[in-house]
C-alpha positions as a printed NumPy array, in Angstrom:
array([[124.508,  85.381, 101.272],
       [126.097,  85.676, 104.705],
       [128.749,  83.035, 103.859],
       [129.754,  84.95 , 100.737],
       [129.808,  88.312, 102.505],
       [132.182,  87.087, 105.224],
       [134.147,  85.038, 102.649],
       [133.419,  81.795, 104.454],
       [134.639,  78.887, 102.381],
       [131.948,  76.295, 102.912],
       [129.967,  73.908, 100.726],
       [126.61 ,  75.622, 100.799],
       [124.799,  72.429,  99.737],
       [126.286,  70.49 , 102.682],
       [125.479,  73.312, 105.058],
       [121.868,  73.448, 103.887],
       [121.505,  69.701, 104.122],
       [122.838,  69.815, 107.681],
       [120.425,  72.572, 108.7  ],
       [117.345,  71.3  , 106.868],
       [116.706,  68.416, 109.269],
       [113.529,  67.059, 107.658],
       [114.965,  67.479, 104.131],
       [111.866,  69.288, 102.883],
       [113.779,  72.161, 101.258],
       [112.523,  74.714, 103.832],
       [114.576,  75.962, 106.757],
       [112.413,  76.588, 109.833],
       [113.263,  78.332, 113.101],
       [112.743,  75.12 , 115.086],
       [115.39 ,  73.411, 112.968],
       [118.141,  75.945, 113.722],
       [117.162,  77.316, 117.118],
       [114.891,  74.999, 119.002],
       [115.174,  76.753, 122.37 ],
       [114.559,  80.162, 120.867],
       [111.683,  78.741, 118.933],
       [110.098,  77.271, 122.072],
       [110.387,  80.538, 123.97 ],
       [108.873,  82.494, 121.074],
       [106.054,  79.968, 120.669],
       [105.215,  80.066, 124.379],
       [105.253,  83.858, 124.424],
       [103.074,  83.973, 121.353],
       [100.528,  81.597, 122.925],
       [100.557,  83.666, 126.158],
       [100.049,  86.945, 124.297],
       [ 97.213,  85.519, 122.188],
       [ 95.532,  84.142, 125.305],
       [ 95.877,  87.376, 127.27 ],
       [ 95.593,  90.067, 124.616],
       [ 94.24 ,  88.43 , 121.411],
       [ 97.552,  88.752, 119.573],
       [101.165,  89.82 , 120.148],
       [100.653,  93.177, 118.457],
       [ 97.493,  93.818, 120.452],
       [ 99.569,  93.511, 123.659],
       [101.773,  96.459, 122.729],
       [ 99.656,  99.366, 124.005],
       [ 98.876,  97.566, 127.26 ],
       [102.501,  96.701, 127.788],
       [103.519, 100.343, 127.072],
       [100.999, 101.611, 129.66 ],
       [102.249,  99.092, 132.251],
       [105.851, 100.407, 132.082],
       [104.988, 103.901, 133.34 ],
       [107.409, 106.734, 132.652],
       [110.673, 105.507, 131.14 ],
       [112.941, 108.448, 131.705],
       [114.533, 109.688, 128.472],
       [113.158, 106.858, 126.287],
       [110.268, 108.444, 124.437],
       [109.475, 106.019, 121.609],
       [106.005, 104.587, 121.322],
       [107.157, 101.93 , 118.821],
       [110.167, 100.461, 120.696],
       [111.062,  99.36 , 124.233],
       [114.461,  98.624, 125.716],
       [114.759,  95.01 , 126.973],
       [114.451,  95.893, 130.629],
       [111.363,  98.008, 130.026],
       [109.751,  95.301, 127.942],
       [110.484,  92.646, 130.631],
       [109.117,  94.99 , 133.352],
       [105.883,  95.33 , 131.393],
       [105.632,  91.579, 130.836],
       [106.169,  90.929, 134.577],
       [103.266,  93.277, 135.338],
       [101.049,  90.9  , 133.363],
       [102.414,  87.691, 134.833],
       [105.187,  86.793, 132.436],
       [107.608,  84.916, 132.96 ],
       [105.629,  82.982, 135.509],
       [103.888,  81.563, 132.46 ],
       [106.901,  79.259, 132.024],
       [105.682,  77.378, 135.065],
       [106.38 ,  73.678, 134.488],
       [108.463,  74.347, 131.413],
       [111.517,  75.782, 133.069],
       [113.192,  75.642, 136.473],
       [113.194,  78.898, 138.375],
       [116.931,  79.479, 137.83 ],
       [116.503,  79.526, 134.058],
       [113.791,  82.211, 133.996],
       [116.266,  85.061, 133.48 ],
       [117.931,  83.148, 130.633],
       [114.55 ,  82.531, 129.019],
       [113.602,  86.238, 129.282],
       [116.886,  87.222, 127.705],
       [116.33 ,  84.668, 125.013],
       [112.849,  86.06 , 124.293],
       [114.164,  89.583, 123.941],
       [117.123,  88.638, 121.72 ],
       [114.88 ,  86.447, 119.569],
       [112.46 ,  89.334, 118.988],
       [115.214,  91.933, 118.433],
       [115.669,  91.798, 114.648],
       [118.648,  94.161, 114.566],
       [120.328,  93.085, 117.815],
       [120.283,  96.575, 119.248],
       [118.788,  95.955, 122.658],
       [115.199,  96.892, 121.87 ],
       [111.938,  95.156, 121.152],
       [109.533,  96.867, 118.727],
       [105.913,  96.773, 117.798],
       [107.111,  95.515, 114.396],
       [108.77 ,  92.553, 116.066],
       [105.47 ,  91.593, 117.685],
       [103.621,  92.051, 114.387],
       [106.125,  89.646, 112.766],
       [105.541,  87.133, 115.591],
       [101.788,  87.255, 114.86 ],
       [102.491,  86.183, 111.265],
       [104.694,  83.261, 112.326],
       [103.178,  79.788, 112.316],
       [104.567,  78.612, 115.663],
       [104.848,  74.893, 116.358],
       [103.007,  73.616, 119.45 ],
       [105.013,  73.074, 122.595]])
């Protein structure tokens, strides 16, 4: 659909074949965005271990942020607010052996952008509910 919308002249069959690495007819996140997939999978495992699920972490994360100035939503958090809340619970230290210290900021940005469905600089409760439904590969 995207290719048609932007009038991209491409052989869709060839594109699909190139993206579907295991040729099973299903396109998975790990096939098109391995790094993003790994960050999401690790976050999901961390949230499940610490809160029971990603969605269950939401209220605790919201409480950890404290007053957020003019941002009053209880269903969304701006990236910096979300990352501040995660840090209060020990994320991104969870990366530990997985990432060198200088890549932590990049991984945090990758987590936020991967969760942000509309690319508008916020993470929502709905994003975490989606993540709970995702069958993450093990890393």
